[in-house]
MIDOSE-1310 file (N, C-alpha, C; in nm, 2 decimals, decimal comma, always signed):
residues 71
xxxx	+3,91/-0,24/+3,67/+3,75/-0,24/+3,75/+3,71/-0,35/+3,62; +3,62/-0,37/+3,72/+3,52/-0,57/+3,72/+3,30/-0,44/+3,76; +3,28/-0,45/+3,65/+3,15/-0,42/+3,63/+3,03/-0,58/+3,63; +2,93/-0,55/+3,70/+2,87/-0,62/+3,69/+2,69/-0,59/+3,71
xxxx	+2,61/-0,67/+3,63/+2,45/-0,69/+3,56/+2,45/-0,67/+3,68; +2,36/-0,59/+3,70/+2,26/-0,60/+3,76/+2,13/-0,64/+3,76; +2,05/-0,78/+3,79/+1,91/-0,83/+3,69/+1,84/-0,87/+3,79; +1,73/-0,84/+3,75/+1,60/-0,90/+3,84/+1,58/-0,98/+3,91
xxxx	+1,55/-1,03/+4,02/+1,53/-1,08/+4,09/+1,46/-1,25/+4,04; +1,27/-1,18/+3,90/+1,23/-1,27/+3,83/+1,29/-1,26/+3,68; +1,43/-1,28/+3,61/+1,44/-1,32/+3,52/+1,39/-1,42/+3,47; +1,37/-1,51/+3,39/+1,33/-1,58/+3,34/+1,18/-1,60/+3,31
xxxx	+1,13/-1,50/+3,34/+1,00/-1,48/+3,42/+0,93/-1,42/+3,22; +0,95/-1,38/+3,13/+0,93/-1,34/+3,02/+0,81/-1,37/+3,00; +0,63/-1,33/+3,03/+0,52/-1,39/+2,97/+0,56/-1,40/+2,78; +0,53/-1,54/+2,78/+0,53/-1,59/+2,61/+0,43/-1,46/+2,55
xxxx	+0,45/-1,48/+2,43/+0,38/-1,35/+2,33/+0,30/-1,45/+2,31; +0,19/-1,31/+2,27/+0,03/-1,30/+2,26/+0,02/-1,38/+2,07; -0,03/-1,43/+2,06/-0,11/-1,53/+1,98/-0,25/-1,47/+1,96; -0,26/-1,33/+1,83/-0,38/-1,25/+1,84/-0,49/-1,37/+1,72
xxxx	-0,58/-1,34/+1,73/-0,71/-1,46/+1,65/-0,76/-1,38/+1,56; -0,79/-1,39/+1,51/-0,84/-1,38/+1,40/-0,95/-1,28/+1,42; -1,04/-1,30/+1,56/-1,15/-1,22/+1,66/-1,11/-1,12/+1,65; -0,94/-1,17/+1,73/-0,89/-1,07/+1,83/-0,82/-0,95/+1,72
xxxx	-0,83/-1,03/+1,59/-0,82/-0,88/+1,50/-0,91/-0,79/+1,41; -0,95/-0,88/+1,40/-1,08/-0,83/+1,36/-1,17/-0,66/+1,46; -1,16/-0,71/+1,63/-1,24/-0,62/+1,71/-1,12/-0,52/+1,72; -0,96/-0,50/+1,73/-0,83/-0,41/+1,72/-0,91/-0,32/+1,61
xxxx	-0,90/-0,34/+1,48/-0,92/-0,32/+1,34/-1,09/-0,20/+1,34; -1,23/-0,31/+1,46/-1,34/-0,24/+1,45/-1,32/-0,09/+1,53; -1,24/-0,15/+1,66/-1,25/-0,03/+1,75/-1,16/+0,11/+1,68; -1,00/+0,03/+1,63/-0,99/+0,18/+1,55/-1,03/+0,25/+1,43
xxxx	-1,10/+0,25/+1,44/-1,25/+0,25/+1,29/-1,31/+0,35/+1,35; -1,38/+0,28/+1,47/-1,46/+0,36/+1,55/-1,39/+0,47/+1,64; -1,26/+0,50/+1,71/-1,21/+0,58/+1,72/-1,16/+0,71/+1,65; -1,13/+0,63/+1,48/-1,09/+0,77/+1,41/-1,25/+0,86/+1,34
xxxx	-1,31/+0,74/+1,36/-1,49/+0,82/+1,32/-1,58/+0,88/+1,41; -1,51/+0,88/+1,56/-1,54/+0,91/+1,63/-1,44/+1,08/+1,68; -1,32/+1,04/+1,65/-1,28/+1,19/+1,64/-1,26/+1,28/+1,54; -1,35/+1,22/+1,43/-1,39/+1,30/+1,30/-1,50/+1,34/+1,32
xxxx	-1,59/+1,35/+1,40/-1,72/+1,38/+1,43/-1,65/+1,51/+1,55; -1,59/+1,46/+1,63/-1,57/+1,60/+1,68/-1,45/+1,69/+1,70; -1,36/+1,70/+1,57/-1,31/+1,75/+1,46/-1,36/+1,82/+1,42; -1,50/+1,78/+1,35/-1,55/+1,92/+1,26/-1,69/+1,93/+1,34
xxxx	-1,71/+1,90/+1,45/-1,83/+2,03/+1,60/-1,92/+1,92/+1,61; -1,97/+1,81/+1,60/-2,06/+1,77/+1,51/-2,10/+1,68/+1,63; -2,00/+1,65/+1,74/-2,05/+1,65/+1,85/-1,93/+1,67/+2,01; -1,96/+1,67/+2,11/-1,87/+1,81/+2,22/-1,77/+1,67/+2,25
xxxx	-1,71/+1,71/+2,34/-1,62/+1,67/+2,40/-1,66/+1,51/+2,47; -1,80/+1,57/+2,55/-1,83/+1,49/+2,68/-1,88/+1,38/+2,59; -1,97/+1,42/+2,46/-2,01/+1,32/+2,40/-1,95/+1,21/+2,28; -1,82/+1,20/+2,25/-1,66/+1,21/+2,25/-1,64/+1,16/+2,40
xxxx	-1,62/+1,14/+2,47/-1,57/+1,06/+2,59/-1,67/+0,97/+2,63; -1,79/+0,95/+2,61/-1,94/+0,85/+2,61/-1,91/+0,79/+2,47; -1,90/+0,81/+2,36/-1,89/+0,71/+2,27/-1,75/+0,67/+2,25; -1,61/+0,73/+2,31/-1,54/+0,64/+2,34/-1,57/+0,51/+2,39
xxxx	-1,64/+0,53/+2,49/-1,59/+0,47/+2,66/-1,72/+0,31/+2,64; -1,81/+0,37/+2,53/-1,85/+0,26/+2,53/-1,79/+0,21/+2,37; -1,75/+0,27/+2,28/-1,64/+0,20/+2,18/-1,55/+0,06/+2,34; -1,51/+0,10/+2,45/-1,41/+0,02/+2,46/-1,50/-0,12/+2,50
xxxx	-1,57/-0,04/+2,54/-1,70/-0,15/+2,55/-1,73/-0,25/+2,45; -1,81/-0,26/+2,32/-1,87/-0,30/+2,23/-1,76/-0,36/+2,17; -1,60/-0,27/+2,17/-1,55/-0,39/+2,07/-1,39/-0,43/+2,18; -1,40/-0,48/+2,27/-1,30/-0,52/+2,34/-1,19/-0,53/+2,26
xxxx	-1,11/-0,52/+2,30/-0,96/-0,45/+2,24/-0,84/-0,53/+2,37; -0,74/-0,59/+2,31/-0,59/-0,64/+2,36/-0,55/-0,56/+2,44; -0,55/-0,45/+2,36/-0,50/-0,29/+2,46/-0,60/-0,18/+2,59; -0,76/-0,20/+2,51/-0,83/-0,15/+2,54/-0,85/-0,10/+2,74
xxx	-0,77/-0,26/+2,78/-0,73/-0,21/+2,96/-0,64/-0,12/+3,02; -0,52/-0,09/+2,91/-0,43/-0,05/+2,91/-0,47/+0,09/+2,87; -0,58/+0,17/+2,73/-0,60/+0,28/+2,73/-0,70/+0,39/+2,79
């Protein structure tokens, strides 16, 4: 029995790893902190679900992160 491995046609076009700058790392940290604080406000009943969504949308604009387009 012979096994054939099927490879995608774009093999070899693996994107290079992204090297984060200090500024990008700081933005990621700031976004994570803002998200944590906003979630606590929601959990404690200080803000509504709608306010949470608005604040998180603003956090994504204020702290642009590498992952924010995926979130």
